[in-house]
C-alpha positions as CSV (number, residue, x, y, z in Angstrom):
1,M,0.0,0.0,0.0
2,R,1.4,3.4,-1.0
3,F,0.9,6.6,0.9
4,F,1.3,10.1,-0.6
5,R,1.8,13.3,1.3
6,V,0.4,16.5,-0.1
7,S,0.6,19.7,1.9
8,G,0.3,17.9,5.3
9,V,-2.6,15.7,4.1
10,H,-1.9,12.0,3.7
11,L,-3.4,10.3,0.7
12,K,-3.7,6.5,0.6
13,N,-3.8,5.3,-3.0
14,R,-4.7,8.9,-3.8
15,S,-8.4,8.3,-3.0
16,T,-8.6,8.4,0.9
17,V,-7.7,11.5,2.8
18,Q,-6.8,11.2,6.5
19,I,-7.3,14.3,8.6
20,N,-7.9,13.4,12.3
21,M,-5.4,15.8,13.7
22,F,-5.9,17.3,17.2
23,P,-4.5,20.9,16.9
24,N,-5.7,21.8,20.4
25,L,-3.7,18.9,21.8
26,K,-0.5,20.1,20.0
27,L,-1.2,23.7,21.1
28,Q,-1.7,22.8,24.8
29,I,1.6,20.8,24.8
30,F,3.3,23.8,23.4
31,R,1.7,26.2,25.9
32,R,2.9,24.1,28.8
33,G,6.4,24.1,27.4
34,S,6.3,20.3,27.4
35,H,7.7,17.8,24.9
36,Q,5.8,14.8,23.6
37,N,8.2,12.4,25.3
38,Q,7.7,14.2,28.7
39,L,3.9,14.1,28.3
40,A,3.9,10.4,27.2
41,K,6.0,9.4,30.3
42,A,3.8,11.5,32.6
43,V,0.6,9.9,31.6
44,G,1.9,6.5,30.9
45,I,1.3,6.4,27.1
46,D,3.9,5.0,24.7
47,E,5.7,7.9,22.9
48,T,4.9,6.4,19.5
49,V,1.3,6.0,20.3
50,L,1.1,9.7,21.5
51,S,2.8,10.9,18.4
52,K,0.3,8.9,16.2
53,I,-2.6,10.5,18.2
54,I,-1.2,14.0,17.8
55,H,-0.6,13.6,14.1
56,G,-3.9,12.0,13.3
57,Y,-2.8,8.4,12.6
58,R,-4.6,7.0,15.6
59,D,-7.6,8.0,17.7
60,P,-7.1,8.1,21.5
61,T,-9.0,5.7,23.7
62,A,-11.4,7.1,26.2
63,T,-8.8,6.5,29.0
64,Q,-6.1,8.2,27.0
65,R,-8.4,11.2,26.4
66,E,-9.1,11.5,30.1
67,L,-5.4,11.2,31.1
68,L,-4.2,13.7,28.6
69,A,-6.9,16.3,29.4
70,A,-6.3,15.9,33.2
71,Y,-2.5,16.3,32.8
72,L,-2.8,19.3,30.5
73,D,-5.5,20.7,32.8
74,V,-8.1,21.4,30.0
75,D,-11.5,20.3,29.1
76,E,-11.5,16.9,27.2
77,V,-14.0,18.1,24.7
78,W,-11.9,21.2,23.8
79,L,-8.7,19.1,23.6
80,F,-10.2,16.5,21.2
C-alpha cells in the first residue's frame, strides 16, 4: 500500500484523505512548554502512540483522552 503526502494531508492510494489531527492537543503541549516524550511518560502512554494520536494516525481511547486532558488541565471536549 502506498501513501502520498500532499501539503500535510496524507493520501492512501490517492483516494482516501486522513485528517484526524488534534490541533488543540498540540497547542496545549506547546503552551505548557512540554515535549511529547515528557507528556507520554507523565501519563503512561507510549511515545509512539502519543505521536500517532497528535498527528492524526490514531484516535485516542477514552482513557487516554481523560489522562491527557487531566494532565494538561483542560476540558477533554476542547482538547479533542
